[in-house]
C-alpha positions as CSV (number, residue, x, y, z in Angstrom):
1,M,186.8,76.8,147.2
2,E,186.9,75.5,143.6
3,F,187.2,71.9,142.4
4,V,189.3,71.3,139.3
5,S,188.6,68.6,136.7
6,I,191.2,67.8,134.1
7,L,189.9,66.0,131.1
8,L,192.2,64.0,128.8
9,P,190.9,62.3,125.6
10,A,193.3,59.6,124.4
11,H,193.5,57.5,121.2
12,N,196.4,55.2,120.6
13,E,198.7,56.9,123.1
14,A,200.1,53.7,124.6
15,P,203.8,54.7,124.5
16,R,203.3,57.8,126.6
17,I,200.0,57.8,128.4
18,Y,201.2,56.2,131.6
19,H,204.0,58.7,132.0
20,N,201.8,61.6,131.0
21,L,199.1,60.8,133.5
22,H,201.6,60.7,136.3
23,R,203.0,64.1,135.0
24,V,199.6,65.8,135.0
25,C,198.7,64.5,138.5
26,A,202.1,65.6,139.9
27,V,201.6,69.1,138.5
28,A,198.1,69.4,139.8
29,R,199.1,68.2,143.3
30,T,201.9,70.7,143.4
31,L,199.6,73.6,142.4
32,C,196.9,72.5,144.9
33,T,199.5,72.7,147.8
34,S,201.1,75.9,146.6
35,Q,199.7,78.5,144.2
36,W,196.1,77.2,144.4
37,R,195.9,76.3,148.1
38,D,193.8,79.3,149.0
39,F,191.0,78.8,146.4
40,V,191.1,75.2,145.1
41,S,190.0,72.3,147.4
42,A,190.9,69.3,145.2
43,F,191.3,68.0,141.7
44,E,190.4,65.0,139.6
45,V,191.8,63.7,136.3
46,I,189.4,62.0,133.9
47,V,191.0,60.1,131.0
48,V,189.0,58.7,128.2
49,D,190.3,55.9,126.0
50,D,188.5,56.8,122.7
51,G,188.5,53.3,121.1
52,S,192.2,52.8,121.0
53,T,193.5,49.8,119.0
54,D,196.8,49.5,120.9
55,S,197.5,49.0,124.6
56,T,196.4,52.5,125.7
57,W,193.6,51.1,127.9
58,S,195.9,48.7,129.8
59,E,198.4,51.5,130.3
60,I,195.6,53.8,131.7
61,Q,194.5,51.0,134.1
62,R,198.1,50.6,135.2
63,A,198.3,54.3,136.0
64,A,194.9,54.2,137.7
65,R,196.2,51.7,140.2
66,E,198.8,54.2,141.3
67,L,196.9,57.5,141.0
68,P,193.9,57.9,143.4
69,E,192.8,61.1,141.6
70,L,192.4,59.3,138.3
71,I,189.0,58.4,136.8
72,T,189.0,56.2,133.7
73,L,186.5,55.7,130.9
74,Q,186.7,53.5,127.8
75,L,184.6,54.1,124.7
76,P,183.8,50.9,122.7
77,S,185.0,52.5,119.4
78,N,186.6,55.6,118.1
79,Y,183.9,58.3,118.4
80,G,186.2,61.3,118.1
81,K,187.9,63.7,120.5
82,G,184.8,65.8,120.9
83,W,182.6,62.9,122.0
84,A,185.3,61.7,124.4
85,L,185.4,65.1,126.0
86,R,181.7,65.2,126.3
87,K,181.6,61.8,128.1
88,A,184.4,62.9,130.4
89,F,182.4,66.1,131.2
90,E,179.4,64.1,132.1
91,R,181.5,62.3,134.8
92,S,183.2,65.4,136.0
93,R,182.5,67.3,139.2
94,G,184.7,70.3,138.8
95,S,183.7,74.0,138.7
96,W,186.9,74.7,136.7
97,I,187.4,72.2,133.8
98,F,190.6,71.8,131.8
99,F,190.7,70.2,128.3
100,I,194.2,68.9,127.7
101,D,195.5,66.7,124.9
102,A,196.9,63.5,126.2
103,D,200.1,63.8,124.2
104,L,201.1,66.8,126.4
105,E,202.6,68.8,123.5
106,I,201.7,71.7,125.9
107,D,203.2,71.5,129.3
108,P,200.6,70.9,132.0
109,G,202.4,73.6,134.1
110,H,200.4,76.1,132.0
111,M,197.4,75.3,134.2
112,Q,198.7,77.8,136.8
113,H,198.8,80.7,134.2
114,F,195.3,79.8,132.9
115,V,193.7,79.9,136.3
116,S,195.5,83.2,137.0
117,A,194.1,84.6,133.7
118,L,190.6,83.3,134.5
119,R,190.5,85.0,137.9
120,A,192.2,88.2,136.7
121,H,190.0,88.8,133.7
122,H,186.7,87.5,135.2
123,V,186.0,85.4,132.1
124,H,184.3,82.0,131.6
125,A,187.0,80.4,129.5
126,V,190.8,80.7,128.9
127,L,192.1,79.3,125.6
128,G,195.7,78.4,124.8
129,S,197.1,80.4,121.9
130,K,200.2,79.7,119.8
131,R,199.9,83.1,118.2
132,A,200.0,85.2,121.3
133,A,202.9,87.6,121.5
134,T,204.8,85.7,124.1
135,A,203.9,82.2,122.9
136,T,206.4,79.8,121.5
137,A,205.8,76.9,119.2
138,S,208.3,74.3,118.0
139,Y,206.4,72.4,115.3
140,P,206.8,71.8,111.6
141,F,206.3,74.5,109.0
142,Y,203.4,72.7,107.2
143,R,201.4,72.6,110.5
144,R,201.9,76.4,110.8
145,V,200.5,76.9,107.3
146,I,197.5,74.6,107.9
147,S,196.8,76.3,111.2
148,L,196.9,79.9,109.7
149,A,194.8,78.9,106.8
150,Y,192.2,77.3,109.0
151,A,192.2,80.3,111.4
152,L,191.4,82.5,108.4
153,L,188.6,80.2,107.3
154,V,187.1,80.2,110.7
155,R,187.2,84.0,110.9
156,L,185.3,84.3,107.6
157,L,182.6,81.8,108.5
158,V,182.1,81.5,112.3
159,P,182.2,84.3,114.9
160,V,184.6,83.3,117.6
161,P,186.2,85.6,120.1
162,V,189.8,84.4,119.8
163,R,192.3,83.9,117.0
164,D,193.6,80.4,117.8
165,T,190.8,77.9,118.3
166,Q,192.6,74.5,117.9
167,T,195.3,74.5,120.6
168,G,194.7,71.5,122.8
169,F,194.8,73.3,126.1
170,K,191.7,75.1,127.4
171,L,190.0,76.0,130.7
172,F,186.3,76.4,131.1
173,T,183.9,77.2,133.9
174,R,181.2,74.7,134.5
175,P,178.2,77.0,133.7
176,L,179.6,77.6,130.2
177,L,179.9,73.8,129.4
178,E,176.6,73.1,131.0
179,A,174.9,75.6,128.7
180,V,176.8,74.7,125.5
181,M,177.4,70.9,125.6
182,P,173.7,69.8,125.2
183,R,173.4,71.9,122.1
184,M,176.4,70.5,120.3
185,L,176.3,68.1,117.3
186,V,179.9,67.8,116.2
187,R,181.8,64.9,117.8
188,R,185.1,64.9,115.9
189,Y,186.9,67.5,113.9
190,A,185.3,70.9,114.5
191,F,184.3,70.3,118.1
192,D,186.3,73.3,119.3
193,I,184.8,75.6,116.7
194,E,181.2,74.6,117.6
195,L,181.9,74.9,121.3
196,L,183.4,78.4,121.0
197,A,180.9,79.7,118.5
198,L,178.1,78.6,120.8
199,A,179.7,80.1,123.9
200,H,180.2,83.4,122.1
201,R,176.6,83.4,120.9
202,L,175.3,82.7,124.4
203,G,177.3,85.6,125.8
204,F,180.1,83.9,127.6
205,R,183.4,85.7,127.8
206,C,186.7,84.2,126.7
207,T,190.4,85.3,126.7
208,S,193.6,83.8,125.4
209,C,196.8,82.7,127.2
210,P,200.1,82.1,125.5
211,V,201.5,78.6,125.5
212,T,204.6,76.8,124.6
213,V,204.1,73.9,122.1
214,S,206.6,71.2,121.6
215,F,205.7,69.0,118.6
216,S,206.1,65.3,119.5
217,N,207.5,62.6,117.3
218,K,204.2,60.8,117.0
219,R,202.3,60.8,113.8
220,G,200.5,64.1,113.7
221,S,196.7,64.7,113.2
222,A,197.2,67.2,110.3
223,T,196.8,64.6,107.6
224,L,195.1,65.4,104.3
225,A,192.0,63.4,105.3
226,N,191.7,65.1,108.7
227,V,192.1,68.6,107.1
228,Y,189.3,67.8,104.7
229,H,187.0,66.5,107.4
230,M,187.8,69.6,109.5
231,F,186.8,71.8,106.6
232,I,183.6,70.0,106.1
233,D,182.6,70.0,109.8
234,T,183.4,73.7,109.9
235,L,181.1,74.4,107.0
236,A,178.4,72.3,108.8
237,V,178.8,74.5,111.9
238,F,178.5,77.6,109.7
239,Y,175.4,76.2,108.0
240,R,173.7,75.3,111.3
241,L,174.6,78.6,112.9
242,R,174.0,81.1,110.1
243,L,171.5,79.4,107.7
244,L,169.6,76.6,109.4
245,K,169.4,78.4,112.8
246,Y,169.6,75.0,114.4
247,Y,171.1,76.4,117.6
248,D,168.3,78.8,118.0
249,S,165.7,76.0,117.8
250,W,167.4,74.1,120.6
251,Q,165.2,73.7,123.8
252,P,166.4,72.5,127.2
253,K,165.5,68.9,128.2
254,D,165.0,67.3,131.6
255,Y,167.7,64.7,131.7
256,S,166.5,63.6,135.1
257,Y,163.5,62.1,133.5
258,T,164.5,58.5,133.0
259,P,161.4,56.3,132.4
260,R,161.8,52.6,131.6
261,V,162.3,52.2,127.8
262,S,161.5,49.1,125.8
263,V,163.6,48.9,122.6
264,I,161.7,46.8,120.0
265,I,163.6,45.4,117.0
266,A,161.5,43.7,114.3
267,V,163.7,41.4,112.1
268,K,163.3,38.5,109.7
269,D,166.3,36.4,110.7
270,D,169.5,36.7,112.6
271,N,172.2,38.7,110.8
272,P,175.4,40.7,111.5
273,Y,173.5,44.0,111.5
274,L,171.1,42.8,114.2
275,R,174.1,41.7,116.3
276,Q,175.6,45.2,116.0
277,C,172.3,46.8,116.8
278,V,171.8,44.8,120.0
279,T,175.4,45.1,121.1
280,T,175.5,48.9,120.7
281,T,172.1,49.3,122.4
282,L,173.3,47.3,125.4
283,Q,176.2,49.7,125.7
284,Q,173.9,52.7,126.2
285,D,174.5,54.7,129.4
286,Y,170.9,54.6,130.6
287,P,169.6,53.3,133.9
288,D,166.4,51.4,132.9
289,F,165.8,49.7,129.6
290,E,165.1,46.3,128.0
291,I,165.6,45.0,124.4
292,I,163.0,42.9,122.7
293,V,163.9,41.2,119.4
294,V,161.0,39.8,117.3
295,P,162.3,37.4,114.6
296,D,160.4,34.9,112.5
297,N,162.0,32.0,114.3
298,P,163.9,31.5,117.5
299,I,167.5,32.6,117.5
300,V,170.2,32.0,120.1
301,G,173.5,33.4,121.2
302,F,172.4,36.8,122.5
303,D,173.1,38.5,125.8
304,P,170.7,37.1,128.5
305,R,169.3,40.6,128.9
306,V,167.8,40.4,125.4
307,R,164.3,38.9,125.1
308,I,163.7,36.9,121.9
309,I,160.0,36.7,120.9
310,P,159.5,34.6,117.7
311,S,156.4,35.7,115.7
312,G,156.5,33.5,112.6
313,P,156.8,34.9,109.1
314,E,154.9,38.2,109.7
315,L,155.3,41.7,108.4
316,P,157.0,44.3,110.7
317,A,153.7,45.8,111.9
318,V,152.7,42.5,113.4
319,K,156.1,42.0,115.0
320,R,156.1,45.5,116.5
321,N,152.6,45.1,117.9
322,L,153.7,41.8,119.5
323,G,156.8,43.4,121.0
324,A,154.8,46.3,122.3
325,K,152.2,43.9,123.9
326,L,155.0,42.1,125.9
327,A,157.0,45.3,126.7
328,T,157.2,46.6,130.2
329,G,158.5,50.1,129.4
330,D,156.8,53.4,129.6
331,I,158.4,54.3,126.3
332,L,158.5,52.0,123.2
333,A,161.6,52.7,121.1
334,F,161.3,51.1,117.6
335,L,164.5,50.3,115.8
336,D,165.3,48.6,112.5
337,D,167.8,45.8,112.7
338,D,170.1,47.6,110.3
339,A,170.3,50.7,112.5
340,Y,172.1,51.1,115.7
341,P,172.2,53.9,118.4
342,Y,174.8,56.6,118.4
343,G,175.8,58.8,121.4
344,N,173.3,59.1,124.2
345,W,170.4,57.8,122.2
346,L,168.2,56.5,125.0
347,R,168.9,59.4,127.3
348,E,168.2,62.0,124.7
349,L,164.9,60.5,123.5
350,A,163.7,59.8,127.0
351,A,164.3,63.5,128.1
352,N,161.9,64.7,125.4
353,F,159.0,62.7,127.0
354,A,159.3,64.8,130.2
355,H,156.7,67.0,128.4
356,P,153.4,65.2,128.9
357,D,152.0,66.4,125.5
358,V,154.8,64.7,123.6
359,G,153.5,61.4,122.2
360,A,156.4,60.3,120.0
361,V,160.0,61.2,119.3
362,G,162.2,60.5,116.3
363,G,165.7,61.3,115.1
364,P,167.9,61.1,112.1
365,G,169.2,57.9,110.6
366,V,172.7,58.9,109.4
367,T,174.8,56.7,107.1
368,P,177.5,55.0,109.2
369,P,181.2,55.6,108.1
370,E,181.9,51.9,107.8
371,D,179.4,51.4,104.9
372,S,180.8,50.6,101.5
373,F,181.3,53.2,98.7
374,W,177.9,52.5,97.0
375,Q,176.1,52.4,100.3
376,Q,177.6,55.8,101.1
377,V,176.3,57.0,97.7
378,S,172.8,55.7,98.6
379,G,173.0,57.5,101.9
380,A,174.1,60.7,100.1
381,V,171.2,60.4,97.7
382,Y,168.7,60.2,100.6
383,S,170.3,63.1,102.4
384,S,170.4,65.3,99.3
385,Y,167.8,68.1,99.3
386,A,167.2,67.3,95.6
387,T,165.9,63.8,96.7
388,S,164.3,64.3,100.1
389,G,163.5,68.0,100.0
390,V,162.0,69.2,103.3
391,Y,162.2,65.7,104.6
392,R,166.0,65.4,104.5
393,Y,166.1,65.9,108.3
394,R,165.3,62.2,108.5
395,Y,168.8,61.4,107.1
396,T,170.9,64.1,108.6
397,Y,171.1,66.7,111.4
398,D,168.6,69.5,111.2
399,R,166.9,71.9,113.6
400,R,164.6,70.5,116.3
401,R,161.0,70.6,115.2
402,E,157.5,69.2,115.5
403,V,156.6,66.7,112.7
404,D,153.5,64.7,111.7
405,D,155.1,61.7,110.0
406,F,158.2,59.8,110.9
407,P,159.7,56.4,110.0
408,T,159.9,53.5,112.5
409,C,163.6,52.9,111.9
410,N,164.1,55.4,114.8
411,L,160.8,56.2,116.4
412,A,159.9,56.2,120.1
413,V,156.3,56.3,121.3
414,R,154.9,56.7,124.7
415,S,153.3,53.3,125.6
416,S,150.1,54.9,126.8
417,V,149.8,56.7,123.4
418,F,150.6,53.6,121.5
419,A,147.8,51.7,123.4
420,A,145.3,54.6,122.9
421,A,146.1,54.4,119.1
422,N,145.6,50.6,119.3
423,G,149.1,50.1,117.9
424,F,149.7,49.7,114.2
425,Q,146.3,49.5,112.5
426,T,147.6,48.8,109.0
427,N,149.9,46.1,107.8
428,Y,151.5,48.1,105.1
429,W,155.3,47.7,104.7
430,P,156.7,50.2,104.3
431,G,154.1,52.6,105.5
432,E,152.7,51.4,108.8
433,D,154.4,54.3,110.5
434,T,152.3,56.8,108.4
435,E,149.1,55.5,109.8
436,L,150.4,55.4,113.4
437,C,151.7,59.0,113.2
438,L,148.5,60.2,111.7
439,T,146.6,58.7,114.6
440,I,149.0,60.2,117.2
441,T,148.8,63.7,115.8
442,K,145.3,64.0,114.4
443,K,143.2,61.8,116.5
444,L,144.9,61.8,119.9
445,G,146.3,65.4,119.7
446,A,149.8,64.5,120.8
447,R,153.0,65.9,119.4
448,I,155.8,64.1,117.5
449,I,159.2,65.7,118.0
450,Y,162.2,65.4,115.7
451,D,165.3,65.8,117.8
452,P,168.7,65.7,116.0
453,L,170.4,64.3,119.1
454,V,168.2,61.2,119.0
455,E,170.6,59.7,116.4
456,V,171.0,56.3,115.0
457,L,173.5,55.1,112.3
458,H,171.4,53.5,109.6
459,H,173.1,51.1,107.1
460,R,172.1,51.8,103.6
461,R,171.6,49.4,100.7
462,S,174.0,49.5,97.9
463,L,173.0,51.9,95.1
464,W,172.9,49.0,92.6
465,N,171.8,46.3,94.9
466,G,168.7,47.2,96.9
467,H,168.5,51.0,96.8
468,F,166.1,51.2,93.9
469,K,164.0,48.3,95.1
470,Q,163.6,50.2,98.4
471,V,162.8,53.5,96.6
472,T,160.1,51.8,94.4
473,Q,158.5,50.3,97.5
474,Y,158.4,53.7,99.2
475,A,157.0,55.3,96.1
476,L,154.4,52.6,95.5
477,H,153.0,52.9,99.0
478,R,153.2,56.7,99.1
479,G,151.2,56.9,95.9
480,F,148.6,54.6,97.3
481,F,148.6,56.5,100.6
482,V,147.6,59.7,98.7
483,K,144.1,58.2,98.6
484,K,144.2,56.3,101.9
485,F,146.0,58.8,104.2
486,P,145.6,62.2,102.4
487,A,146.3,64.2,105.5
488,T,150.0,63.3,105.4
489,S,150.5,62.0,101.9
490,R,148.6,64.4,99.6
491,R,151.5,66.9,99.4
492,L,153.1,68.5,96.3
493,S,156.6,67.3,97.3
494,Y,155.5,63.7,96.8
495,F,154.2,64.4,93.3
496,M,157.3,66.2,92.1
497,P,159.3,63.2,90.9
498,T,156.3,62.0,88.9
499,F,155.9,65.4,87.2
500,F,159.6,65.4,86.4
501,T,159.6,61.9,85.0
502,L,156.5,62.6,82.8
503,G,158.2,65.8,81.7
504,C,161.4,64.0,80.7
505,A,159.4,61.3,78.9
506,T,157.3,63.7,76.9
507,G,159.1,67.0,76.7
508,W,161.2,66.1,73.6
509,I,157.9,66.0,71.5
510,T,157.9,69.8,71.7
511,W,160.7,69.9,69.1
512,W,158.0,69.2,66.5
513,L,155.1,70.9,68.2
514,Y,156.6,74.3,69.2
515,R,160.3,75.0,69.0
516,P,160.5,77.8,71.7
517,L,158.8,75.4,74.2
518,F,161.5,72.8,73.4
519,F,164.2,75.2,74.2
520,A,162.4,76.0,77.5
521,Y,162.3,72.3,78.1
522,C,166.1,72.1,77.6
523,A,166.7,75.1,79.9
524,V,164.7,73.4,82.6
525,L,166.8,70.2,82.3
526,V,170.0,72.3,82.5
527,I,168.7,74.0,85.6
528,Y,167.7,70.7,87.1
529,A,171.1,69.2,86.4
530,L,172.8,72.2,88.1
531,F,170.5,72.0,91.1
532,V,171.1,68.2,91.5
533,L,174.9,68.7,91.3
534,A,174.8,71.5,93.9
535,C,172.7,69.4,96.3
536,S,174.9,66.4,95.7
537,F,178.0,68.4,96.5
538,L,176.4,69.7,99.7
539,A,175.3,66.2,100.7
540,A,178.7,64.5,100.0
541,P,181.4,66.6,98.4
542,T,183.6,63.6,97.6
543,L,180.7,61.7,96.0
544,T,179.2,64.5,94.0
545,F,178.9,62.8,90.6
546,P,177.8,59.3,91.7
547,T,175.3,61.0,94.0
548,A,174.0,63.1,91.2
549,L,173.5,60.0,89.0
550,G,171.8,58.2,91.8
551,T,169.5,61.1,92.4
552,L,168.4,61.2,88.7
553,L,167.7,57.5,88.7
554,T,166.0,57.7,92.0
555,H,163.7,60.5,90.7
556,W,162.7,58.3,87.7
557,A,162.2,55.2,89.8
558,Y,160.1,57.0,92.4
559,G,158.1,58.9,89.8
560,I,157.1,55.8,87.9
561,Y,156.1,53.7,91.0
562,F,154.4,56.6,92.7
563,L,152.1,56.9,89.7
564,I,151.5,53.1,89.8
565,G,150.6,53.3,93.5
566,L,148.3,56.3,92.8
567,C,146.4,54.3,90.2
568,S,146.3,51.0,92.1
569,P,142.9,50.1,93.7
570,R,144.7,48.2,96.4
571,L,148.0,46.7,97.4
572,S,148.6,43.1,98.4
573,R,146.0,41.3,100.5
574,R,148.6,40.4,103.1
575,E,149.5,44.1,103.7
576,E,145.9,45.3,103.8
577,R,144.7,42.9,106.6
578,S,144.8,44.0,110.2
579,P,148.1,43.5,111.9
580,H,146.4,42.4,115.1
581,S,144.8,39.3,113.6
582,P,147.7,36.8,113.2
583,T,148.5,34.5,116.1
584,P,152.2,34.7,116.9
585,H,154.3,31.6,116.4
586,D,155.5,31.7,120.0
587,A,154.4,34.7,122.1
588,S,156.1,33.5,125.2
589,P,158.3,36.3,126.7
590,Q,160.8,33.6,127.7
591,N,164.4,34.6,126.9
592,L,165.0,32.0,124.2
593,S,168.6,33.0,123.8
594,S,169.3,31.1,127.0
595,R,168.4,27.8,125.4
């Protein structure tokens, strides 16, 4: 006997969600007592409010009081349809799982035909099709055009076994979703494409079933902005599938491994970013964790579960060592105050530590969508291959891999490994993470894993207000680290901006020295400009030109300060002292937020 789960993601569906939930439950009850009675034991309906701004959640709760089969979930903000379905799947128990759009533009009575097709064709998925021979669709002409154009694009880029991928009515078997869901990265627009492409790649069989679509009067999702984002997400799936080979690098993780995690946030003073970081971390769906905030001075007004440990005016390495000393977790997860977790951050990072040889785990710091225009440009500069090269995985999704250096804005370390390394042994800022990672990999022989699913959203500094100051600090320390930590810093990629800057500054002299060399110099600049433009487009298509300008200025700034750091005999005395020596202002683990 099968158990059926019906998953409905909902966003701003207040006018219709109460009625539609009753309608879905009524249809499922009828099927269970008639056509399905010989092979389906029961059903459940899981509805997810994806951060609605209207009264959708109250309407869902009203329906839940009347429908015993209904399970409700509420996401704190609008994460996207794909993420809502993923959270609903985590709560589901069914062996057969329906994805149904909450607006019910497709009659839930089609569930009967989908189950019949699943059993008759012995497949793993049945997908609704508006273009099947017997399908009917009553919706506007412009949506037909967009749908056909997108279907053509998908057929050109991504191998999927069906013609219509976007119809909001699908049936899957549980083994398919259990195999595919952990590999997925898309949470919004191209979720269906990624899911179906992965299912096809893993050998699962699909078939189509004709559906009748009745276009509702609500504002449609086929806006120009959504079409653009769908196009970009589809290109990203193509890139990860065909070029990056990300899905081939995926490895299964043991999600049953849930050690206690101590999240340590080093910060100077209270600020809105810190509040967002703490609030979002508290919302993580993980059974055992604590949050330790280490500011200069006591701060108040936090959730009682947050431990506030004032340190006095110390650099981050001191604060992180202090937080680690008072932590009770088996895993120490270091976060910057201007970064906040996204998705199942804690669960994903903890699962990596099920392998005993893993000493640390890091993940990408992606620019959040709420950042301003020039913050977005700064994020695009960092995520451009022209800026970060092989290290761009720190700022965007990339294939899972083993690394030897990773920043502490999103770095988790096994507490026993951190203790064996004696914590942060240098007080450099930025750069204390380089020394720690070197100790973990070279001296202790443990592995550091980059996992794209261990994701945080990292606020950027404005391109004109903070970005270049940050870049010059990175460059100054990296140049100095070439001498102090050559194992991870004496690499050609770190020298390239300096070579380029020196070339720009001196190449024009060849006009008088040797004209053919001057023309070669000009050709190199043209090639460089085209390369930067191409990388800027791939990083942020709508920000291509400001990203290209930011990349050029970043190269010059980094190149100059890297050379200064390389030639410097030492950095500041404060940075070069041991981070273990200062006495904290107040090392009491008392929760000062309760004062």
